[in-house]
C-alpha positions, 0 to 999 in steps of 0.5 A: 651114083648114076641118075636118069630121065625117064620123060614127062608124063601126063594125065590121060584118058584112054581111049580104051579102059584095059581089060578088067576096067570099068568106067565105076572104077576109079582110074586115072592114069598118066603117059609120057609126053611124046612116044606115049607111054603108058605109066602101068606099062613102062612100069610093068615091063621093068624098065627101071633096076629094083633097088633103085630110087624111083622120083617125080619132079615138079618145078624142080623139086622133089614131089615123091621118091619110092624103090616102087614106082607104083607107089608114084603117080608122076601128073604132069612131073618128071620122073628121074631114077636114082642108081647107087645109092646104099639100100637103107636109106630112106628115100621120101626123106633123102629125096623128098622137097629137094630141089633137082638143078 
């Protein structure tokens, strides 16, 4: 099994909203600290492996784990990707609440 680190993420408000999004849409945005890559851009260009487990970690504890990155919002979290886990495993059940060392 391989674990990849995808950085620390923070919530932000973009200078310009994406096309089709208005202030009334109630949308939140996240970006990676350091290079300011937007979360939605990151997951839409498929930088994750399709079958891997994506996890958000805050204060050393897994908060959310899912194979679908659109189910995560890494506000003030680190993001990791776990590659090689059996596909039948329920990611949240196995990793949720676990400490990352």
